[in-house]
N, C-alpha and C positions, 0 to 999 in steps of 0.2 A: 504494500500499499504506500502511496505517496507520502512524504514527510509532511507536507502540508495538511493532509487528512489527518495524521497522527497527532498534530498540534492541536486540532480542534476536537477530535474524538479519541477517547481512551477506553477500550473495551473492558479493561480491568478495574477501573475506578468510577465511582459514582461522581458526578459533578459536585464541586463544592458550592452548594446553594446557599444563598443569603435569604432572608426574610422575604416570602412571597415569590421568589424566582422559580421559574420553570426549567426543566432540563432543556438544552439547546435541541432544536430540530435537527434531523439527520440531513446531512449535505454530502454524503459520500459520493454520489454520482455527479452532483454539481461541482465537487472539489476535483473530481477525476476529469470532467470536461474541462475545467478551468486549467488544469495542468497541460492538457493537450492543446487547448487554445494558445497558451503562452509560447508554444512552439512556432506559431504562425502569426500572431498578432503581437504588437508592442504592448506589454503589460497584460496580454491575454484578452483584451477587449478592443472594440471598435469605437468606443466613446469613453473618455476617461472616468466619468462618475460611475460607470457600471462596475468598476474594479472593487467597489466596496472598501476603499482606503479610509473613509471617514467613519465607518461603522465596524462591527465585529464580524468575523468570519470570512469566508470566500463568498464570491457572487453566487446568486442563485441562477440557474440556467432554467429559463421558462420553456415549458412544452406546450402549454395550452392556456387559453383565456376564453371565458364564456361569461356573459353578463358582468357582474361586478367581481368575478373571482379569477384567480390565477392558480395553475398548478405548475410545479417545478419538476425537475428531472427525478427527484427522489419520491415524487407523489405527494408532497406537502401542498395543502390547499390553503389559499389565502384570500381574504377580502381586499380587494386592490383600491388603494387610494392614490396611486400613481397615475393610472390610466394612460400609459404611454406618455407620460410627462404632459398630460392635459387634453390631447386631441380626442380621446375616446369619450366623449360627452354622452353618448348613448350606451356606453359600455363595450365589452369585448364581443366580437363575432356576431354583431347585430344582424338579425335574419334578413331586414330588408337591404342592408348595405351588401351583405353576403350574396344575395340573389341577384342584385342589380350588377355587381362585379361579374358573377359567372355568366350572366346573360350577355354582357358586353364582351367578355373574353372569348365567347364561342366564335366571334368574328375576327379575332386577332388582338394583340396586346400592345402593339407599337407600330406606328406608321411613319413618324416624322413628317407628318402632313396634317392640315387642318381636319377636324371632324366636327360634326354638329353638337357633339357632347361638350365641347369647350364653350360654344355659344350659349348652350342651355345652362350650364353652371354659372357663367358670367351673368347671364340675364337674371337668374335666381339671386345672385348676390347684390347686383346693382340695383334692381328694381325694389329691393327691400332695405336699401342703405342710402339715406339721403345725403351721405358724406362722399359718395363716389359717383363719378360719371363714366369712367373707363378704367379697366384693369388690364394687367398683364400677368399671365401664369408663369411660375417658375417651378423648379424641382425641389426647393427647400425654403425655410424661413431665412436662413443665412443668405442665400442667393438673392432673395427678395429684397432684403435690407441693403446688400451690397449694390444691387440695381437702383434701388431708391436714392442712395447716396450719389451715385453717378449721375442720376436724373437731376437731383438738386444742383449738383455742381454745373452740369451742362446747361440747365435752364437759367441760372443766375450768373454764369460766367465768373464764378468765385471758387476758391479752393479749400477754404478752412471750414471745419465742421465743428459743432459744440456737442459733446455727449456728456452724461452725468455718472459720477462714481456711484456704483451700485446697480447700474442697469447694464444688462448683457444683450448684446445685438448680433450674436453669431461670432464665427471664427474668422471673418474677413479682416485683413491686415489693418486697415485704418481704424477699425473699432476694437480690435483686441488690445486695447491699452488701458492703463490705470492712471489715476492721479498722481502727479509728483507733489512736492511740498508747496504750500502757499495757496492764497485764495483762488487764483486763476492760474492754471499751469497747462503747458503742453503736455500731452500724454506721454508716459512712459511705457515701452512695450511690456506686456505682461506675458510674452512668449518669445522664446528664442526663434530666430529666422524671419523676424520682422525688420526691415530696414528702418533706421531712425528717421529717415525722410518721411516715411508714412506717417509715423507718430507725430512728426513735427507739424503736420496739418490738422491734428486732432486736439482740441482744447478741452480739457476735463474740468468740470466744476461739480461741486456738491449739490445733491438734491436739496430742495426746500430752502434754497438760500438766494433770495432775489438780488441782493447786493452783488454776489459772485457773477450772476449772469449779466447783470447791468454793467459790471466792470469788464467782463469779457468783450461785450459789444463795444465798450468805449476804447478798449485797447486795440482792437482789431476791426475798427470801423471800415465798413464797405468791403471787407474781406471774408465775411462768414457767409457761406452758401446755405447752411441749414442748421437747425438744432434738432437732434434725434433724442427722443425720450420714450421710455415704456411708461405710458400714462397710468398704468397699473404695475409699478416695478415688482416683478414676481420671479426674478432669477437669483435674488441674493436676499432672501427673506420676503416678506410681503410688505413693501414700503409705501403704504398708502399715502398719497399726497392729497393736500387740500384742494378743492375745486379752484379757489381763488389763486393758488399758486400755478396751477396748469393754465388758468386764464391769462396770467401774467406772462407765462412763456409764450402764449399765443400772441399777446399784444406787442411784446418786445420784438418778436420776429417780424411782424407786420410793420412795425415802426422802422425797422432796419433793412427791409427788403430781403430778409432771409426766409427760407422755407421752413415750415414745421413738419417733421416727420413723426407720426405716432407709430411705434413699433408695437403692433398688437398681435405678434406671434402667439403669445399666451393669452391675452385678454380678449382677442377677437373672437366673437361668437361663444365667449364663456360668460361674460357679464351681461349679455343681451346680444341679440342679432346684429346690431350696430356697433357692438363692442364698447369700449371706453369712450370713444367719440360720441356715441349715442348717450351712454350713461351720463357723462358730464355735459353733453350738449355744446361740444367744442369742435370747430371745423379745423382739422389739420390740412395741410397741403398734400401730403402724401401718407397713405397708411399701408403697413405691410401686415401680411398674414402668413400663417404656417400651416401645419398639417391637418388642423381641425377642418379646413375647407375640403380636404380629400378623405375625410373619414379615418384619418390616421395614416394614410398612405403617404409616400414622399411627394410633397407639393408644397408650393408657396404662391404668394401673389402680392403684387403691389399696385396701388391704384390712386386716382385723384381726379382732378377735374380734366375735361376734355382738352383745355388749353395746355395744361401742364403735361399731360400724357402725349400730346402731339409732338413733344420733343424726341419721343422714343422711335428708333429706326423701325420699319422702313419710312415712316412719316417724317421723322425728324433726324437730327444729326447724332443723338445719343444711342450708341450701339449696345444692344443686349440681346442674346440669343439663347436658345436651349434645345438640343435635339429632343429631349423627352418633355419639354414644357407642355402641358396640356395633354399628356398621354392619356389615352381612353379609359384605362383602368382606374387612375386616380379621379378622373372627372366622373366616372360612374359612381364611385364611392362617395364623391362629394355631393353629387346630385341627390343621392339616396339619404345622406345624412342631414344636408341643409333643408331639405324638404320637410324633415321631422322637426327640425329646430324652428322652422317658419310657422309651425302650427300655433294656433291661439292657445294661450295658457302654458306653453312649455317652459318658459323661463320663470314664470311665477311659481310653478310647482317646484321646479328643480332648486330655485334660490330659496324658497320657503323651507325646503327639506334641508338645505344646507345651514340655514339660519338656526332651525331648531336643534340640529346635531351640534353645531359649534356652541350655541348658547348653553346647552346642557353640560358640556365639557367645561366651559368657563364657570358656571355655577358651582360645579363640583370642586374645581380647583380654589375658587374663592372661599367655599366653605371650610377647606382645609388650611386656608392661609398659605397656599403654595405660591411661590414666585413664578407665576406661569400666565401667560396671556395667549388667547386665540384671536388672531386677526382674520378677518374674512371679508370678502366682497364676491357678490354673485355666488358661484359655485366653487370659488377658490378659497383656501384657508391655509393658515400657517401657525404651527406651534412655536411659541418663543418663551424661553425660561428667562423671563424678565418681569419687573413690576411696573415698567413704563406704560402709560396709557397709549403713547404712540410711538412707533418706531418708523422713522421717516427717512433715515439715512443709513447707509451701510456702517458708518463710523459708530452708530449707536448700538450695534450688535456686539454683545460681549463674546469674544471667541471662546472664553472659558465655558460658556453656557453649552457649547457643543458637546462636551463630555456627558452632560445629562441627556442630550438627544440620542448620543451613541448608546448609552444604556437603555434608553427607553425603546430605540429601534430593535435592539436585540430581543427584549421582552415581548414587543408586539409581534415580531416574527414568530416567537415561540407560542404565541396565542393565536396565530393563524391571520394576522393583519399585516398588510404589506404597504409600506411607505418608501418613496425614494430614498436612497441610501445617503442622504446628507441633510443636517439640520438646517442648511440654508435653502432647501428645496420647498416648495409649497406642496399641499395636497389638494386633490380634486374629488368632487363627487359627481357621479354620472347618474343619469336616468335609471340605470339598471340597478342602483343601490335601493333596496327595499327598507321599509321601517324595520323589519326584523333584522336585516344586515346591519344596519346602523345602530340598532339597539346592542347587538352582540358586540359591535366594534367599540361603542362607548363604554361597555363594561370592561373591555379589555384595556382600554385607555386609562380608565379609573384606576384599575389594578396596577398598571405600569407606573402612574404617577405617584401612587403610594409607595412602590418600590423605590423609584428614583429619589424621592424625597426622604424615605426612611434611611437609605443607605448613604446619603450625602452629609 
């Protein structure tokens, strides 16, 4: 047996359990698969967070998903609150999505040519979204954001962009940067392999700081092409911003001739069909979306007014292309999913379910005087080990609190509850989560909170 498996499982000894803890779930097959994967992939994974470096144990290799549940290679069953990082708003393997995809696949899976499915999905999106007139499909959220930045630069004839510390916009070079020291700074690369010149055109400021944004526009007057922000920052905790701050971002962009990009790869179609733009009733110049518009399949999109989008090739001079953009399989899945989301009452029911679930957990934590808060918007939520009423910047997150999440994650897995393997990641509720599922999950969370705070 592999050494890494021996480190987790010891067939001769019982686990050294503390108050309330459960024995670790069996991960033998997952651990074996992980060892094999490390022979072929850097770190054994194709996306870093999957490596479980921030939590206990080896990664779980998933074999099946159905409804709100996952099954791993060892047969362990989990109620899933990761939902493929958000896009599975209807749950896993939804029958209407599956049937639509199978129907379309009978006629082929890729053509590199237009199909009516692209237009059908675009019509479904645009006719139900007052903030868009035209869109362009891509193959991922990262690609959508990269293209939106290029569009903003091409439309304004400017080079510099402003992003916010704590917002993540995919792994394109000019956005994979972090803040330096000082109120307004050029970005410092947060990954090897990014030329300094790329970061030098990216200005990074703190969220929720009007003065920093004002100073940035003052220092780089007439040089800023766009400001890009997650209107619901959900990649580094759930850093909910006040509406008046987002309105300020809108107004200062307008005053300075810069475009405002809302990165709604996570919030789009999650907090409502019109996403955060609709939730806050703020008109961005460009909006980006991710996998939720394709039922979880690899897809993205960016869009805006007809005037701005006319800059895109072949109509305009800003080049962007993709062999698999608008591929029929993803379009089919998107049509099936968004048709369900567009139905009357869908979001009211889902958001009420989320509010009831998160409020119950918050009440329990408060009754025990635990230093713990649940932040939520729409069907997105985040567990934070803090007593702060608001966490609106990445700097406000205590890194030491991640030790508590690490313990909680382990205990939740042992009780059949699956969250993303990082305390900085948010959770999601889908239409497939029943009241019984949520009640079971709540009880498990209560037990885990008791363990975490008893042992600390």
